[in-house]
C-alpha positions as CSV (number, residue, x, y, z in Angstrom):
1,M,-0.5,0.2,-0.1
2,C,1.3,3.5,-1.3
3,V,0.7,6.5,1.0
4,V,0.9,9.7,0.1
5,L,1.8,11.9,3.3
6,G,1.6,15.6,3.3
7,P,4.3,18.3,5.1
8,H,2.0,18.3,8.5
9,D,1.5,14.4,8.9
10,H,3.8,12.0,10.3
11,V,4.0,8.4,10.1
12,C,3.9,5.6,13.5
13,W,5.6,2.1,12.6
14,A,5.9,-1.3,14.4
15,Y,8.6,-3.7,13.2
16,S,10.3,-6.8,14.7
17,E,13.3,-6.3,13.1
18,T,15.9,-3.0,12.4
19,A,16.5,-3.6,9.0
20,E,13.1,-3.5,8.3
21,F,12.4,-0.1,10.6
22,T,15.9,1.2,8.7
23,T,14.7,0.3,5.3
24,R,11.0,2.3,6.0
25,A,12.6,5.3,7.9
26,G,15.0,5.9,5.1
27,E,12.5,5.6,2.1
28,F,10.2,8.6,4.3
29,L,13.6,10.7,4.9
30,A,14.5,10.0,1.5
31,D,10.9,11.3,0.2
32,G,11.4,14.4,3.1
33,L,14.7,15.6,1.9
34,A,13.6,16.0,-1.6
35,A,10.4,17.7,-1.0
36,G,13.0,19.9,0.3
37,F,12.2,19.4,3.9
38,R,14.8,19.2,7.0
39,V,14.6,15.6,8.2
40,C,15.3,13.9,12.1
41,S,15.6,10.3,13.0
42,L,15.4,9.9,16.3
43,R,15.1,6.3,17.6
44,P,16.9,4.0,20.8
45,G,20.7,3.8,20.6
46,N,23.9,5.9,19.8
47,V,23.7,8.6,17.3
48,G,26.7,7.2,15.4
49,D,24.9,4.4,15.0
50,I,21.3,5.4,14.0
51,A,24.1,7.8,11.6
52,D,25.4,5.2,10.3
53,D,22.8,3.0,9.4
54,L,21.3,5.7,7.2
55,R,24.5,6.6,5.2
56,G,23.4,4.1,2.0
57,L,20.6,6.6,1.9
58,A,21.3,8.5,-1.2
59,G,22.2,12.1,-0.2
60,W,21.9,11.5,3.4
61,S,25.9,12.2,4.2
62,Q,25.4,15.4,2.3
63,A,22.4,16.2,4.4
64,L,24.0,15.9,7.7
65,R,26.6,18.1,6.5
66,E,24.3,20.9,5.9
67,G,21.8,20.3,8.5
68,A,19.1,19.3,6.3
69,A,19.4,16.0,8.1
70,E,19.8,15.1,11.9
71,V,19.6,11.8,13.9
72,G,19.3,11.9,17.7
73,S,19.1,9.4,20.6
74,L,15.9,8.4,22.4
75,S,17.7,6.7,24.8
76,E,20.7,10.0,25.4
77,L,17.5,12.1,25.0
78,Y,14.9,10.9,27.7
79,G,17.7,8.0,29.1
80,D,16.1,7.0,32.8
81,D,14.4,10.4,34.1
82,V,11.1,11.3,34.0
83,V,10.1,13.1,30.8
84,D,9.3,16.7,31.5
85,P,6.5,17.5,28.9
86,A,6.9,21.0,29.3
87,R,10.6,20.7,28.5
88,R,10.3,18.0,25.2
89,V,7.5,20.4,23.9
90,R,10.2,23.9,23.9
91,A,12.5,21.8,22.8
92,H,10.8,20.4,19.7
93,A,9.4,24.3,19.0
94,D,12.5,25.5,19.1
95,A,13.8,22.7,16.5
96,T,10.8,23.9,14.1
97,E,11.2,27.5,14.9
98,R,14.7,26.9,13.4
99,A,14.0,24.6,10.5
100,V,11.7,27.5,9.4
101,A,14.7,30.1,9.6
102,D,16.5,28.4,8.0
């Protein structure tokens, strides 16, 4: 099934295999880059490993260098702490403002 997403849509997938998730996420990120959007991949793990998993994506390394793409670790972002919702909303609002300004 092919789903066409707009700039304000989002996707939530569940996979049992990391490789399958990485493939589908890569397709989603590539679509965003092709449309001229800033993209971000967030998942548990090490930021370097997350970036490496997507290195095969056409234009990914350049997008990282230019700031059109970024990666984040949910493990590092949240750790074992209780999530502060107001802080998370501020962080996402700040990231959105930076993307729009750029």
